[in-house]
Structure formats: C-alpha cells, structure tokens
DRENDO-1510 file (C-alpha; in Angstrom, 1 decimal, always signed):
<recs>
REC; n; res; u; v; w
REC; 1; MET; -32.0; +66.4; -34.3 .
REC; 2; ALA; -28.5; +67.8; -34.5 .
REC; 3; LYS; -26.1; +65.7; -36.4 .
REC; 4; ARG; -23.3; +66.3; -33.9 .
REC; 5; LYS; -24.1; +66.2; -30.2 .
REC; 6; ILE; -20.9; +67.0; -28.3 .
REC; 7; LEU; -20.3; +66.8; -24.5 .
REC; 8; VAL; -17.5; +69.2; -23.7 .
REC; 9; THR; -16.1; +68.7; -20.2 .
REC; 10; GLY; -14.5; +71.7; -18.7 .
REC; 11; GLY; -16.3; +73.8; -21.3 .
REC; 12; ALA; -16.4; +76.9; -19.2 .
REC; 13; GLY; -12.6; +76.9; -18.7 .
REC; 14; PHE; -9.9; +78.5; -20.9 .
REC; 15; ILE; -9.4; +76.1; -23.8 .
REC; 16; GLY; -12.8; +74.4; -23.4 .
REC; 17; SER; -14.7; +77.6; -23.8 .
REC; 18; ASN; -12.6; +78.6; -26.8 .
REC; 19; PHE; -13.5; +75.2; -28.3 .
REC; 20; VAL; -17.2; +75.8; -27.6 .
REC; 21; HIS; -16.9; +79.2; -29.4 .
REC; 22; ASN; -15.2; +77.5; -32.4 .
REC; 23; LEU; -18.0; +74.8; -32.6 .
REC; 24; LEU; -20.9; +77.2; -32.4 .
REC; 25; GLU; -19.3; +79.6; -34.9 .
REC; 26; SER; -18.5; +76.8; -37.3 .
REC; 27; TYR; -21.7; +74.7; -37.3 .
REC; 28; ASP; -25.4; +75.4; -37.3 .
REC; 29; ASP; -26.5; +71.8; -37.0 .
REC; 30; ILE; -24.9; +71.0; -33.7 .
REC; 31; LYS; -25.7; +70.6; -30.0 .
REC; 32; VAL; -23.1; +71.4; -27.4 .
REC; 33; ILE; -23.5; +70.2; -23.8 .
REC; 34; VAL; -21.0; +72.0; -21.5 .
REC; 35; LEU; -20.2; +70.1; -18.3 .
REC; 36; ASP; -18.2; +72.1; -15.8 .
REC; 37; LYS; -17.7; +72.1; -12.0 .
REC; 38; LEU; -17.0; +75.9; -12.1 .
REC; 39; THR; -13.9; +75.9; -10.0 .
REC; 40; TYR; -12.0; +79.1; -9.7 .
REC; 41; ALA; -10.8; +78.8; -13.3 .
REC; 42; GLY; -14.3; +78.0; -14.7 .
REC; 43; ASN; -16.2; +81.1; -15.7 .
REC; 44; LEU; -19.7; +81.2; -17.3 .
REC; 45; GLN; -19.0; +84.6; -18.6 .
REC; 46; ASN; -16.7; +82.8; -21.1 .
REC; 47; LEU; -19.9; +81.5; -22.7 .
REC; 48; ALA; -22.0; +84.6; -22.3 .
REC; 49; LYS; -22.2; +85.1; -26.1 .
REC; 50; TRP; -24.2; +81.9; -26.4 .
REC; 51; LYS; -26.3; +82.3; -23.3 .
REC; 52; ASN; -29.6; +82.4; -25.2 .
REC; 53; ASP; -28.6; +80.0; -28.0 .
REC; 54; ASP; -30.6; +76.8; -27.8 .
REC; 55; ARG; -27.6; +74.9; -29.4 .
REC; 56; LEU; -25.9; +75.2; -26.0 .
REC; 57; LEU; -26.8; +73.5; -22.8 .
REC; 58; PHE; -24.8; +74.0; -19.6 .
REC; 59; ILE; -24.7; +71.4; -16.8 .
REC; 60; LYS; -22.9; +72.1; -13.5 .
REC; 61; ALA; -21.2; +68.9; -12.2 .
REC; 62; ASP; -17.9; +67.6; -10.8 .
REC; 63; ILE; -16.4; +64.9; -13.0 .
REC; 64; ALA; -14.8; +63.3; -9.9 .
REC; 65; ASN; -18.3; +62.8; -8.3 .
REC; 66; LYS; -19.8; +59.7; -10.0 .
REC; 67; HIS; -23.3; +60.2; -8.4 .
REC; 68; GLU; -23.4; +63.8; -9.5 .
REC; 69; LEU; -22.3; +62.9; -13.0 .
REC; 70; ASP; -24.9; +60.1; -13.4 .
REC; 71; THR; -27.7; +62.3; -12.0 .
REC; 72; ARG; -27.0; +65.4; -14.0 .
REC; 73; LEU; -26.3; +63.7; -17.3 .
REC; 74; HIS; -29.3; +61.3; -17.0 .
REC; 75; GLY; -31.4; +61.6; -20.2 .
REC; 76; ILE; -28.9; +63.9; -21.9 .
REC; 77; GLU; -28.1; +62.7; -25.4 .
REC; 78; PHE; -24.6; +63.1; -26.9 .
REC; 79; ASN; -22.5; +61.1; -29.3 .
REC; 80; GLU; -19.1; +62.8; -29.1 .
REC; 81; VAL; -17.0; +63.7; -26.0 .
REC; 82; ALA; -14.3; +66.4; -25.9 .
REC; 83; HIS; -12.7; +66.0; -22.5 .
REC; 84; PHE; -11.0; +69.2; -21.4 .
REC; 85; ALA; -11.9; +69.1; -17.7 .
REC; 86; ALA; -8.7; +69.1; -15.6 .
REC; 87; GLU; -6.8; +70.9; -12.8 .
REC; 88; SER; -4.0; +72.4; -14.8 .
REC; 89; HIS; -1.7; +74.7; -12.8 .
REC; 90; VAL; +1.7; +73.3; -11.9 .
REC; 91; ASP; +2.2; +75.6; -9.0 .
REC; 92; ARG; -1.1; +74.6; -7.4 .
REC; 93; SER; -0.3; +70.9; -7.9 .
REC; 94; ILE; +2.9; +71.3; -5.9 .
REC; 95; SER; +1.1; +72.8; -3.0 .
REC; 96; GLY; -2.1; +70.7; -3.2 .
REC; 97; PRO; -1.7; +67.5; -5.3 .
REC; 98; GLU; -4.7; +65.6; -4.1 .
REC; 99; GLU; -7.2; +67.6; -6.1 .
REC; 100; PHE; -5.2; +67.0; -9.2 .
REC; 101; VAL; -5.3; +63.2; -8.7 .
REC; 102; LYS; -9.0; +63.3; -8.0 .
REC; 103; THR; -10.0; +65.4; -11.0 .
REC; 104; ASN; -7.5; +64.4; -13.6 .
REC; 105; VAL; -7.3; +60.6; -12.9 .
REC; 106; LEU; -10.5; +59.6; -11.1 .
REC; 107; GLY; -12.6; +62.2; -13.0 .
REC; 108; THR; -11.3; +61.0; -16.4 .
REC; 109; PHE; -12.1; +57.4; -15.3 .
REC; 110; TYR; -15.7; +58.4; -14.6 .
REC; 111; ILE; -16.1; +60.2; -17.9 .
REC; 112; LEU; -14.6; +57.2; -19.7 .
REC; 113; GLU; -17.1; +54.9; -18.0 .
REC; 114; LEU; -20.0; +57.1; -19.1 .
REC; 115; ALA; -18.7; +57.0; -22.6 .
REC; 116; ARG; -18.2; +53.3; -22.4 .
REC; 117; LYS; -21.9; +52.8; -21.9 .
REC; 118; LEU; -22.6; +54.9; -25.0 .
REC; 119; HIS; -20.0; +52.8; -26.9 .
REC; 120; THR; -21.7; +49.5; -25.8 .
REC; 121; SER; -25.0; +50.8; -27.1 .
REC; 122; GLY; -23.4; +51.8; -30.4 .
REC; 123; ASN; -24.0; +55.6; -29.8 .
REC; 124; LEU; -20.4; +56.9; -29.3 .
REC; 125; LYS; -18.7; +58.4; -32.3 .
REC; 126; VAL; -15.5; +59.6; -30.7 .
REC; 127; PHE; -13.9; +60.4; -27.3 .
REC; 128; LEU; -11.2; +63.0; -27.6 .
REC; 129; HIS; -8.9; +63.4; -24.5 .
REC; 130; VAL; -7.0; +66.7; -24.3 .
REC; 131; SER; -3.6; +66.4; -22.7 .
REC; 132; THR; -0.3; +68.2; -22.4 .
REC; 133; ASP; +3.3; +68.0; -23.5 .
REC; 134; GLU; +4.3; +68.1; -19.8 .
REC; 135; VAL; +3.7; +64.3; -19.6 .
REC; 136; PHE; +6.9; +63.9; -21.5 .
REC; 137; GLY; +9.0; +65.6; -18.9 .
REC; 138; SER; +11.8; +68.1; -19.7 .
REC; 139; LEU; +14.1; +68.5; -22.8 .
REC; 140; GLY; +17.6; +69.8; -23.0 .
REC; 141; LYS; +18.6; +72.4; -25.7 .
REC; 142; GLU; +18.0; +69.9; -28.6 .
REC; 143; GLY; +15.2; +67.7; -29.8 .
REC; 144; SER; +11.4; +67.7; -29.7 .
REC; 145; PHE; +8.6; +65.6; -28.2 .
REC; 146; THR; +7.0; +63.1; -30.7 .
REC; 147; GLU; +4.1; +60.8; -30.2 .
REC; 148; LEU; +6.7; +58.1; -29.5 .
REC; 149; THR; +8.5; +60.0; -26.7 .
REC; 150; SER; +8.5; +58.1; -23.4 .
REC; 151; TYR; +6.5; +59.6; -20.5 .
REC; 152; ALA; +8.5; +61.2; -17.7 .
REC; 153; PRO; +6.3; +63.6; -15.8 .
REC; 154; ASN; +8.0; +65.8; -13.2 .
REC; 155; SER; +5.2; +67.5; -11.3 .
REC; 156; PRO; +2.0; +66.2; -9.6 .
REC; 157; TYR; +0.1; +67.9; -12.4 .
REC; 158; SER; +1.9; +66.2; -15.3 .
REC; 159; ALA; +1.9; +62.9; -13.4 .
REC; 160; SER; -1.9; +63.1; -13.0 .
REC; 161; LYS; -2.3; +63.9; -16.7 .
REC; 162; ALA; +0.0; +61.1; -17.7 .
REC; 163; GLY; -2.2; +58.7; -15.6 .
REC; 164; SER; -5.3; +60.0; -17.5 .
REC; 165; ASP; -3.6; +59.5; -20.8 .
REC; 166; HIS; -2.8; +55.9; -20.0 .
REC; 167; LEU; -6.4; +55.3; -18.9 .
REC; 168; VAL; -7.7; +56.6; -22.2 .
REC; 169; ARG; -5.3; +54.4; -24.1 .
REC; 170; SER; -6.4; +51.4; -22.1 .
REC; 171; TYR; -10.1; +51.9; -23.1 .
REC; 172; PHE; -9.1; +51.6; -26.7 .
REC; 173; HIS; -7.1; +48.5; -26.3 .
REC; 174; THR; -9.4; +46.8; -23.8 .
REC; 175; TYR; -12.9; +47.9; -24.9 .
REC; 176; GLY; -12.3; +49.0; -28.5 .
REC; 177; MET; -13.6; +52.5; -27.7 .
REC; 178; PRO; -13.1; +55.2; -30.4 .
REC; 179; VAL; -10.6; +57.3; -28.4 .
REC; 180; ILE; -8.0; +59.8; -29.5 .
REC; 181; THR; -5.6; +61.8; -27.4 .
REC; 182; THR; -4.0; +65.1; -28.2 .
REC; 183; ASN; -0.9; +66.5; -26.4 .
REC; 184; CYS; -0.5; +70.2; -26.8 .
REC; 185; SER; +2.1; +72.8; -26.1 .
REC; 186; ASN; +1.5; +75.9; -24.0 .
REC; 187; ASN; -1.7; +77.7; -24.9 .
REC; 188; TYR; -2.4; +81.4; -24.8 .
REC; 189; GLY; -5.3; +83.6; -25.9 .
REC; 190; PRO; -8.7; +85.0; -24.8 .
REC; 191; PHE; -10.3; +83.8; -21.6 .
REC; 192; HIS; -7.0; +82.6; -20.1 .
REC; 193; PHE; -7.2; +82.7; -16.3 .
REC; 194; PRO; -4.7; +85.2; -14.9 .
REC; 195; GLU; -2.6; +82.8; -12.9 .
REC; 196; LYS; -0.8; +81.8; -16.1 .
REC; 197; LEU; +2.3; +83.6; -17.5 .
REC; 198; ILE; +0.9; +85.6; -20.5 .
REC; 199; PRO; -2.4; +86.9; -18.9 .
REC; 200; LEU; -0.6; +87.5; -15.6 .
REC; 201; MET; +2.0; +89.7; -17.2 .
REC; 202; ILE; -0.6; +91.7; -19.2 .
REC; 203; LEU; -2.7; +92.4; -16.2 .
REC; 204; ASN; +0.2; +93.2; -14.0 .
REC; 205; CYS; +1.4; +95.7; -16.6 .
REC; 206; LEU; -2.1; +97.3; -16.5 .
REC; 207; GLN; -2.0; +97.5; -12.7 .
REC; 208; ASN; +1.6; +98.6; -12.4 .
REC; 209; LYS; +2.5; +95.5; -10.5 .
REC; 210; PRO; +5.8; +93.5; -10.5 .
REC; 211; LEU; +6.2; +91.0; -13.4 .
REC; 212; PRO; +7.5; +87.9; -11.6 .
REC; 213; VAL; +9.9; +85.7; -13.7 .
REC; 214; TYR; +11.1; +82.4; -12.3 .
REC; 215; GLY; +14.9; +82.0; -12.1 .
REC; 216; LYS; +16.6; +83.8; -15.0 .
REC; 217; GLY; +13.6; +83.5; -17.3 .
REC; 218; ASP; +15.4; +81.0; -19.6 .
REC; 219; ASN; +12.9; +78.2; -19.4 .
REC; 220; ILE; +11.6; +77.5; -22.9 .
REC; 221; ARG; +8.1; +76.7; -24.0 .
REC; 222; ASP; +6.5; +76.0; -27.3 .
REC; 223; TRP; +3.6; +78.5; -27.6 .
REC; 224; LEU; +0.3; +77.6; -29.3 .
REC; 225; TYR; -2.6; +80.0; -29.9 .
REC; 226; VAL; -5.7; +78.6; -28.4 .
REC; 227; LYS; -7.8; +79.2; -31.5 .
REC; 228; ASP; -5.4; +77.1; -33.6 .
REC; 229; HIS; -5.5; +74.4; -30.9 .
REC; 230; CYS; -9.3; +74.3; -31.0 .
REC; 231; ILE; -9.3; +73.9; -34.8 .
REC; 232; ALA; -6.8; +71.1; -34.5 .
REC; 233; ILE; -9.0; +69.3; -31.9 .
REC; 234; ASP; -12.1; +69.5; -34.0 .
REC; 235; LEU; -10.2; +68.2; -37.0 .
REC; 236; ALA; -8.8; +65.3; -34.9 .
REC; 237; MET; -12.3; +64.4; -33.7 .
REC; 238; GLN; -13.6; +64.2; -37.2 .
REC; 239; LYS; -10.7; +62.7; -39.1 .
REC; 240; GLY; -8.3; +61.3; -36.5 .
REC; 241; LYS; -7.5; +57.6; -36.2 .
REC; 242; PHE; -8.9; +55.9; -33.1 .
REC; 243; GLY; -6.3; +54.7; -30.6 .
REC; 244; GLU; -3.8; +57.3; -31.9 .
REC; 245; THR; -2.2; +60.3; -30.2 .
REC; 246; TYR; -1.5; +63.6; -32.0 .
REC; 247; ASN; +0.9; +66.3; -30.8 .
REC; 248; ILE; -0.3; +69.8; -31.4 .
REC; 249; GLY; +2.3; +72.6; -31.5 .
REC; 250; THR; +3.5; +75.4; -33.8 .
REC; 251; ARG; +7.3; +75.1; -33.6 .
REC; 252; ASN; +7.2; +78.5; -31.7 .
REC; 253; GLU; +9.8; +78.2; -29.0 .
REC; 254; LYS; +10.5; +81.2; -26.8 .
REC; 255; ASN; +11.9; +81.5; -23.3 .
REC; 256; ASN; +9.8; +83.1; -20.5 .
REC; 257; LEU; +11.9; +86.3; -20.4 .
REC; 258; GLU; +11.4; +86.8; -24.2 .
REC; 259; ILE; +7.6; +86.5; -23.7 .
REC; 260; VAL; +7.6; +89.0; -20.9 .
REC; 261; GLN; +9.8; +91.5; -22.7 .
REC; 262; LEU; +7.5; +91.2; -25.8 .
REC; 263; ILE; +4.5; +91.8; -23.7 .
REC; 264; CYS; +6.2; +94.9; -22.1 .
REC; 265; LYS; +6.9; +96.2; -25.6 .
REC; 266; LEU; +3.3; +95.7; -26.7 .
REC; 267; MET; +2.0; +97.3; -23.5 .
REC; 268; ASP; +4.3; +100.3; -24.0 .
REC; 269; SER; +2.3; +101.3; -27.1 .
REC; 270; ARG; -1.1; +100.4; -25.7 .
REC; 271; ASN; -0.6; +101.7; -22.1 .
REC; 272; PRO; +1.9; +104.6; -22.5 .
REC; 273; GLU; +1.3; +106.0; -19.1 .
REC; 274; GLY; +2.9; +102.8; -17.6 .
REC; 275; ALA; +5.9; +102.8; -20.0 .
REC; 276; PRO; +8.5; +101.4; -19.9 .
REC; 277; HIS; +6.9; +98.3; -18.5 .
REC; 278; ASN; +10.1; +96.3; -18.5 .
REC; 279; ARG; +11.0; +98.2; -15.3 .
REC; 280; LEU; +8.5; +96.0; -13.6 .
REC; 281; ILE; +10.3; +92.7; -14.4 .
REC; 282; THR; +11.3; +91.0; -11.1 .
REC; 283; PHE; +13.2; +87.8; -10.9 .
REC; 284; VAL; +12.0; +85.4; -8.3 .
REC; 285; ALA; +13.2; +82.0; -6.9 .
REC; 286; ASP; +12.6; +79.2; -9.3 .
REC; 287; ARG; +9.8; +76.7; -8.6 .
REC; 288; PRO; +10.6; +73.0; -7.6 .
REC; 289; GLY; +11.0; +70.6; -10.6 .
REC; 290; HIS; +10.7; +73.4; -13.2 .
REC; 291; ASP; +11.1; +71.7; -16.5 .
REC; 292; PHE; +13.7; +73.5; -18.6 .
REC; 293; ARG; +12.3; +73.1; -22.1 .
REC; 294; TYR; +9.3; +71.8; -24.0 .
REC; 295; SER; +9.2; +71.4; -27.7 .
REC; 296; ILE; +6.4; +69.7; -29.8 .
REC; 297; ASP; +7.0; +68.0; -33.1 .
REC; 298; PRO; +3.6; +68.4; -34.9 .
REC; 299; SER; +4.7; +66.5; -38.0 .
REC; 300; LYS; +2.1; +63.7; -37.5 .
REC; 301; ILE; -1.0; +65.9; -37.4 .
REC; 302; GLU; +0.4; +68.1; -40.2 .
REC; 303; ARG; +1.0; +65.0; -42.3 .
REC; 304; GLU; -2.0; +62.8; -41.5 .
REC; 305; LEU; -4.7; +65.5; -40.9 .
REC; 306; SER; -3.4; +68.4; -43.0 .
REC; 307; TRP; -3.5; +70.7; -40.0 .
REC; 308; THR; -1.3; +73.9; -39.9 .
REC; 309; PRO; -1.8; +76.9; -37.7 .
REC; 310; LYS; -3.9; +79.7; -39.1 .
REC; 311; TYR; -2.3; +82.5; -37.0 .
REC; 312; SER; +1.3; +83.7; -36.8 .
REC; 313; PHE; +2.7; +84.2; -33.3 .
REC; 314; GLU; +3.1; +87.9; -33.9 .
REC; 315; GLU; -0.6; +88.5; -34.8 .
REC; 316; ALA; -1.9; +86.1; -32.2 .
REC; 317; ILE; +0.0; +87.6; -29.2 .
REC; 318; GLU; -1.1; +91.1; -30.3 .
REC; 319; GLU; -4.7; +89.8; -30.6 .
REC; 320; THR; -4.3; +88.3; -27.1 .
REC; 321; VAL; -3.0; +91.6; -25.5 .
REC; 322; ASP; -5.8; +93.6; -27.2 .
REC; 323; TRP; -8.4; +91.1; -26.0 .
REC; 324; TYR; -7.4; +91.8; -22.4 .
REC; 325; MET; -7.3; +95.5; -23.0 .
REC; 326; ASN; -10.8; +95.4; -24.5 .
REC; 327; ASN; -12.3; +93.1; -21.9 .
REC; 328; LYS; -11.4; +94.7; -18.6 .
REC; 329; SER; -14.8; +93.9; -17.0 .
REC; 330; TRP; -14.0; +90.1; -17.6 .
REC; 331; TRP; -10.7; +90.1; -15.7 .
REC; 332; LYS; -11.7; +92.8; -13.1 .
REC; 333; GLU; -14.6; +90.5; -12.1 .
REC; 334; ILE; -12.2; +87.6; -11.7 .
REC; 335; LEU; -9.8; +89.6; -9.7 .
REC; 336; SER; -12.6; +90.8; -7.4 .
REC; 337; GLY; -13.3; +87.2; -6.5 .
REC; 338; SER; -17.0; +87.6; -6.9 .
REC; 339; TYR; -17.6; +86.5; -10.5 .
REC; 340; GLN; -18.6; +82.9; -10.0 .
REC; 341; SER; -21.7; +83.4; -7.8 .
REC; 342; TYR; -22.8; +86.4; -9.9 .
REC; 343; TYR; -22.6; +84.5; -13.2 .
REC; 344; GLU; -24.2; +81.4; -11.8 .
REC; 345; GLU; -27.3; +83.5; -10.9 .
REC; 346; GLN; -27.3; +85.0; -14.4 .
REC; 347; TYR; -27.0; +81.8; -16.4 .
REC; 348; LYS; -29.8; +79.4; -16.9 .
REC; 349; GLY; -28.3; +75.9; -16.6 .
REC; 350; ILE; -28.9; +72.6; -14.8 .
</recs>
C-alpha cells in the first residue's frame, strides 16, 4: 500500500495538474486520486503523461454535488487532501457569480465534510486548502499582504474564496481537523488556460491578434511560477502547522504592461515573422473593481518551512513561453472547443 494516498480536487486544472506532475515525479510510493468536474478549464490532456500509470486514478465529479461526491468516492481510500478545485476567473465571476458561490463555498463545504469523516475515524493526515491573495483586497503602492492581513475581497470570485478560507479555518477550531491554508500570488506556467493574462498574450502573439490590456496596464501583481508553488504546497502538507496559513509568493511584482511587453520581446525572437509584437498591444476599458496591486510577504513560509523559489522569473517566463511554443496541439485543441469530449473518450477514469 502506498504510504501517501492523496486526493487532489481540481487535479485536471492548471495548478492542480502541475501539482500532480510534481507528486508523481517526486515519489514512487504514492497514490494520487484526481477529482475533477472537467469544466472548460479542466483538461485531461494535462495528465496525459500519466494516463497508464497505476499510481494515478481519475474520478469525474462535481464537488458541489454531494450525492455525486459520495457515490464516486465511495470505497476510495485516501489520507491526504489537496483542495485546488475552484472557479477562478475574476471576469467570469462578475458576469456569473452564482457558479462561484456554489463551487468555491458549497463545494469546499462538501469536501470538508468528506474529510471530517476520515478525521473522525483517525485516517486523515492533512487537508490543505489552496487559496489566493485576492481575499485580502487591494494594496496601494506600499506594503505587502501577510498572514495577519484582514480580509477585504472586492470581486465575487475573491469573496467566494474568502468564504471557503473561513470554512476551512472553522473546521480546525471546531473539529480539530488537520487543516492548512495557503494563499498564493498570481501563478503562471505550463497548462495555464488561455483566458488568463500570460497565456492569452502568448497565444494572441502567435495568432497575430490584439493584446488587450486593461486601463493603462499599471495594475501590479506578484508573479509566482506554478512549479515553485507546487513545491511549496507539498512542503506545507508535510511540514506545515495545522490551523495555520502560509502566504506563497516570490517578491516578484510587475505591472500588467511590463508583463505584456516582456512577452512581446520574447516572442519577437521566437516568432520573428510576427515582430514587432508590441504593435498588437491594445488598451481596453478597465474591468469593474479591478484591484490595483497585490503583493505577498512570504517571510513565514521561508522562515518556518525553509521554502524559497527554485526558479528565477527570467528563466521561468522563458520556460513558459517555450512550453506554449512547443505544445501547440494542446492549446489549439482548447481553442477549437472540442478537447473535452475527445479526451474524456481517450482517458480511462471513473
């Protein structure tokens, strides 16, 4: 029997699938159960490398559907939970907030309840809840979010994540469950769905499409390479203190326009027929409630768990651009809109 049996919710999504890759590449004696609804952002091709690996089991289920969860997970053994599953796009939360409340709040509640049964029987080692720095609201030009920063969410997305964070906290204080929460800054890297800034800009450059930038492009984000994030999460699961939260970031603040201009520069050398790509930059009306600046202070996880990022921003952003250049079939399938049904047929799951 595998020593670690980990349920990874949202494991076919961007960060979740990268976490699964990290686990299966790092440990031989492990069982990973991926639970995913396969929304538009969940893609089984993200896990294709492990399709025939018996250490991986895929289960299709909606975390906001209690009956489906109970039925699909019945008889499945696991002793750790890494909870990634969430609706995560701010723009979509503005136009359709209900799904965000259902998935992020109610879905987290149902996963917690499943884990509580394990805890009651003495079989739960850790429940790690993956959250965001957006729950803290917006910063001015100075300061950084710490684990003691008050919550002040400004979008339906961040409000729903804040609600889920509070639920997780309550299960530690009420039931004594071994829970840990991580709040991360903006991720980027392989398998990132193309609605988000960095992959959208890369793909639009390749297709000679406008590069839409909100407002003046001066909104600032703290950028975290997804592979560094996954290493930090695994470390927190194994060495973190129950009931605690850990902020994960790399002190890498850049405004949106800087990011877009850097991508244009990288694309100029990789896609010279489209150069100069900065001619495609198009400023568009800002979105409602657009937080000005996020900044994570990762001192706690650095100090208590000895975590530091493995990758520099310069090498990680180049690696990200190259990944999209080298995996055109992945994103072309997504853009065609037909990838989900195709990969569901190809993948043996439950």
